[in-house]
C-alpha positions as CSV (number, residue, x, y, z in Angstrom):
1,M,-13.3,-48.4,24.3
2,A,-10.8,-45.6,23.8
3,V,-10.7,-42.9,26.4
4,T,-9.7,-39.4,25.4
5,T,-7.4,-37.8,28.0
6,F,-7.0,-34.1,28.8
7,A,-3.4,-34.3,27.4
8,Q,-4.7,-35.6,24.1
9,V,-7.3,-32.8,23.9
10,E,-4.6,-30.2,24.7
11,K,-2.3,-31.7,22.0
12,N,-5.1,-31.5,19.4
13,V,-5.8,-27.9,20.3
14,H,-2.2,-26.9,20.0
15,S,-1.8,-28.7,16.6
16,A,-4.8,-26.8,15.1
17,T,-4.2,-25.4,11.7
18,I,-6.2,-22.2,12.2
19,E,-4.9,-19.2,14.1
20,L,-6.7,-15.9,14.9
21,F,-5.0,-12.5,14.7
22,P,-1.5,-13.7,13.5
23,S,1.3,-11.2,14.1
24,E,2.8,-10.8,10.6
25,L,1.6,-9.8,7.2
26,N,2.1,-12.4,4.4
27,F,2.2,-9.7,1.7
28,L,3.9,-6.4,2.6
29,P,2.4,-3.2,1.1
30,L,3.9,-2.2,-2.2
31,R,5.9,1.1,-1.7
32,G,5.1,2.7,-5.0
33,Y,1.4,1.8,-5.2
34,A,-1.0,4.5,-4.0
35,A,-3.8,2.1,-3.0
36,E,-1.8,0.6,-0.1
37,A,-2.2,1.1,3.7
38,K,0.6,3.4,4.8
39,L,1.4,5.9,7.6
40,G,3.4,8.9,6.6
41,I,3.8,12.2,4.8
42,L,5.3,13.1,1.4
43,Y,6.4,16.8,0.9
44,Y,6.4,18.2,-2.6
45,T,9.3,20.6,-2.9
46,A,7.9,22.6,-5.9
47,N,4.7,23.9,-4.2
48,S,5.0,22.8,-0.5
49,N,2.0,20.6,-0.8
50,L,1.7,17.4,1.2
51,K,0.4,13.9,0.6
52,V,-0.8,12.5,4.0
53,D,-1.2,8.7,4.3
54,I,-3.2,7.1,7.1
55,G,-4.1,3.4,7.1
56,N,-3.7,0.0,8.4
57,T,-3.8,-3.6,7.3
58,M,-4.7,-6.4,9.8
59,E,-4.6,-10.1,9.4
60,I,-7.6,-11.8,11.0
61,I,-7.2,-15.6,10.2
62,K,-4.2,-17.7,9.5
63,I,-4.6,-21.2,8.0
64,N,-1.5,-23.3,8.0
65,T,-1.5,-25.4,4.9
66,G,2.1,-26.8,4.9
67,G,3.5,-26.7,8.4
68,T,5.4,-23.5,9.2
69,D,6.5,-23.0,5.5
70,E,3.1,-22.4,3.9
71,N,0.0,-20.6,4.9
72,I,-3.1,-18.6,3.8
73,K,-4.2,-15.4,5.6
74,V,-7.4,-13.4,5.5
75,G,-7.4,-9.7,6.5
76,I,-9.0,-6.4,6.4
77,E,-7.7,-3.0,5.2
78,F,-8.8,0.6,5.8
79,M,-6.8,3.6,4.5
80,G,-6.9,6.9,2.9
81,Y,-4.6,9.6,1.5
82,A,-5.2,13.3,1.6
83,Y,-3.9,16.3,-0.5
84,S,-2.9,19.2,1.7
85,T,-2.4,22.5,-0.2
86,S,-1.9,25.0,2.5
87,Y,-1.8,25.8,6.2
88,K,-4.3,28.2,7.6
89,G,-5.8,28.9,11.0
90,Y,-3.4,26.4,12.7
91,R,-4.7,23.5,10.6
92,L,-3.9,21.8,7.4
93,Q,-6.2,22.7,4.4
94,I,-7.2,19.4,2.9
95,S,-8.2,19.8,-0.8
96,A,-8.8,16.2,-1.8
97,L,-9.2,12.8,-0.2
98,D,-9.3,9.2,-1.4
99,G,-10.6,6.6,0.9
100,F,-10.4,2.8,0.7
101,F,-11.7,-0.2,2.6
102,G,-12.0,-3.9,1.9
103,G,-10.2,-7.2,2.5
104,H,-7.7,-9.6,1.2
105,V,-6.6,-13.2,1.0
106,S,-2.9,-13.8,0.9
107,Y,-0.7,-16.9,0.3
108,K,2.9,-17.4,1.3
109,K,5.2,-20.3,0.6
110,K,8.7,-20.3,2.0
111,H,11.5,-21.9,0.0
112,T,15.2,-22.1,0.8
113,R,16.3,-18.8,-0.9
114,Y,13.0,-17.2,-1.8
115,D,9.3,-16.8,-0.8
116,T,6.3,-17.0,-3.0
117,D,3.8,-14.3,-2.1
118,I,0.4,-13.9,-3.7
119,R,-2.4,-11.5,-2.7
120,F,-6.0,-11.1,-3.8
121,R,-8.0,-8.1,-2.6
122,Y,-11.5,-6.7,-3.1
123,M,-11.6,-2.9,-2.3
124,H,-13.9,0.1,-2.4
125,N,-12.4,3.4,-3.4
126,S,-14.2,6.7,-3.3
127,A,-12.7,10.2,-4.0
128,H,-13.8,13.5,-2.6
129,L,-13.1,17.3,-2.8
130,V,-13.1,18.8,0.7
131,D,-12.9,22.2,2.5
132,G,-9.5,23.1,1.1
133,S,-11.0,23.2,-2.4
134,Y,-13.8,25.6,-1.4
135,E,-13.8,29.4,-1.2
136,L,-16.0,30.0,1.8
137,D,-16.1,33.8,1.4
138,L,-17.1,33.5,-2.3
139,E,-19.2,30.4,-1.7
140,K,-17.7,28.6,-4.8
141,W,-15.3,25.8,-5.5
142,K,-11.8,26.9,-6.4
143,E,-10.9,27.2,-10.1
144,D,-14.6,26.2,-10.8
145,K,-13.6,22.6,-10.1
146,L,-16.8,20.8,-9.1
147,P,-16.7,17.5,-7.1
148,I,-17.3,14.4,-9.3
149,P,-18.9,11.2,-7.9
150,F,-15.8,9.0,-8.3
151,T,-16.2,5.4,-7.3
152,R,-14.1,2.3,-8.0
153,D,-15.0,-1.1,-6.5
154,F,-12.2,-3.4,-7.7
155,A,-10.7,-6.8,-7.4
156,E,-7.0,-7.2,-7.9
157,I,-4.3,-9.9,-7.7
158,F,-0.6,-9.5,-7.3
159,Y,2.2,-12.1,-7.6
160,A,5.4,-10.9,-5.8
161,P,8.2,-13.5,-5.1
162,V,10.9,-12.4,-2.7
163,F,14.5,-13.4,-3.4
164,Y,17.1,-13.4,-0.6
165,T,20.9,-13.1,-1.1
166,E,23.7,-11.8,1.2
167,Q,23.9,-8.6,-1.0
168,V,20.3,-7.8,-1.6
169,T,16.6,-8.7,-1.0
170,L,14.7,-8.3,-4.3
171,R,10.9,-8.3,-4.8
172,P,9.7,-8.0,-8.4
173,Y,5.9,-8.1,-8.8
174,A,3.1,-7.9,-11.3
175,G,-0.6,-7.3,-10.8
176,L,-4.0,-7.0,-12.5
177,S,-7.0,-5.0,-11.3
178,W,-10.6,-5.2,-12.6
179,A,-13.4,-2.8,-11.4
180,A,-16.9,-4.2,-11.0
181,R,-18.3,-0.8,-10.4
182,I,-17.0,2.5,-11.8
183,R,-18.0,6.2,-11.8
184,P,-17.6,8.1,-14.1
185,G,-18.7,5.6,-16.6
186,N,-15.9,6.4,-19.2
187,L,-13.2,4.9,-17.0
188,K,-11.6,1.6,-18.2
189,R,-12.3,-1.3,-15.8
190,T,-9.0,-3.0,-16.2
191,M,-5.6,-1.8,-14.8
192,Y,-2.2,-3.4,-15.1
193,M,0.6,-2.9,-12.5
194,A,4.2,-4.0,-12.2
195,G,7.4,-3.0,-10.4
196,V,10.4,-4.0,-8.3
197,E,11.7,-3.3,-4.8
198,C,15.3,-3.7,-3.7
199,Y,16.9,-3.7,-0.2
200,S,20.5,-3.9,0.7
201,G,21.4,-7.2,2.2
202,K,24.0,-5.7,4.5
203,Q,23.4,-2.7,6.8
204,I,25.1,0.6,6.1
205,G,25.2,1.7,9.7
206,V,23.5,1.7,13.1
207,L,21.6,4.5,14.8
208,Y,20.5,4.0,18.4
209,N,20.8,0.2,18.0
210,S,18.6,0.3,14.9
211,P,20.4,-1.1,11.7
212,L,20.2,1.1,8.6
213,F,19.6,-0.3,5.1
214,L,19.3,1.3,1.7
215,F,16.3,0.6,-0.5
216,G,14.9,1.5,-3.9
217,S,11.6,0.9,-5.7
218,Y,10.0,1.4,-9.1
219,Y,6.3,1.1,-9.8
220,T,4.4,1.5,-13.0
221,Q,0.7,1.1,-14.0
222,L,-1.3,1.2,-17.2
223,A,-4.7,2.7,-16.5
224,G,-7.5,4.0,-18.7
225,L,-8.6,7.3,-17.0
226,P,-10.2,7.4,-19.6
227,E,-7.5,6.7,-22.1
228,Y,-4.8,4.1,-21.3
229,M,-1.6,5.8,-20.3
230,L,1.4,4.8,-18.1
231,S,2.3,6.2,-14.7
232,H,5.6,5.8,-12.9
233,N,6.7,6.1,-9.3
234,L,10.5,5.9,-8.4
235,Q,11.7,5.9,-4.7
236,A,15.0,5.6,-3.0
237,G,15.9,6.0,0.7
238,I,17.1,4.6,4.0
239,K,15.2,2.1,6.2
240,F,15.7,2.1,9.9
241,G,15.2,-1.6,10.6
242,K,15.1,-4.7,8.5
243,W,13.1,-4.7,5.3
244,N,10.2,-6.9,6.6
245,E,10.1,-5.6,10.2
246,K,8.8,-2.4,11.8
247,G,10.8,0.7,11.1
248,L,11.1,4.1,9.7
249,N,11.7,5.0,6.0
250,L,13.2,8.3,4.9
251,Y,13.1,8.6,1.1
252,L,13.1,10.7,-2.1
253,C,10.3,10.2,-4.6
254,Y,9.6,11.1,-8.2
255,Y,6.2,10.6,-9.8
256,K,5.0,11.1,-13.3
257,G,1.6,10.1,-14.6
258,N,-2.1,10.5,-14.0
259,N,-2.9,12.3,-10.7
260,F,-3.5,9.6,-8.0
261,Y,-6.0,11.9,-6.3
262,N,-9.0,10.6,-8.2
263,E,-11.0,13.8,-8.2
264,Y,-8.2,14.9,-10.6
265,H,-7.6,11.5,-12.2
266,N,-7.5,12.8,-15.8
267,Q,-4.7,15.3,-15.0
268,R,-1.1,14.4,-16.0
269,I,1.4,15.6,-13.4
270,S,5.2,15.4,-12.6
271,R,6.3,15.8,-9.0
272,F,9.4,15.4,-6.8
273,G,9.1,14.8,-3.1
274,V,10.8,14.1,0.2
275,G,9.0,11.9,2.7
276,F,8.8,9.4,5.4
277,T,6.7,6.3,6.2
278,V,6.4,4.0,9.1
279,D,6.4,0.3,8.4
280,F,4.1,-1.8,10.7
281,P,4.0,-5.3,9.1
282,G,2.1,-6.9,12.0
């Protein structure tokens, strides 16, 4: 009769294919896509308004399907972005807020010179007008803009291979989103997204032992809000740290398209901004 030793049990435990709370994200947040967990502030130069991002993505389970080169991860996401239009009484006046929560399943396969990254998410998005849009003295909403019950519960999938060379790290991507539940009812359920991110392969300098890299990104989406129209987001800046590690981003941004604050989703806007974000990929 075979006898199982403590050493054999310990070996089996260490060779298990499931890991809880892994330390890295399979799929890094897309820089130009508003519905991503970010931490930072974007300042609009024309009107001194702010876009404030607060959010986090956390991996819960990692399943190793091909040794160290292939895995599937399951995680949760909570985030929101707020529109600050003024500063009054020693506090920011927040006029609009979009909140998101949900979860994802991501797949990564490492090859010699590139990675295959795929992410599926199911998210709830609701939008709100808040106190910065309300005239307390007059007891009315500013510009007679009343809150609308905006809701979008959506499933989406992105394919984003990452290519590595000595000169550049390149991540093109494409995605598709479909909403199972929408309000108002005249919104289109399907949205199409695409873009590319580019990071310099060689550092351009060092600041306090942190390497500096250039980066750029372009994001576009075709969404029916209610009519199908394109939106564009272009960014360029400097990353303090490597592209897939923790660090600080300083960047310039130009956006043209439907307002990404969904209480104003049918407005077409054009904005230039200066901002920063903090990367925390696990």
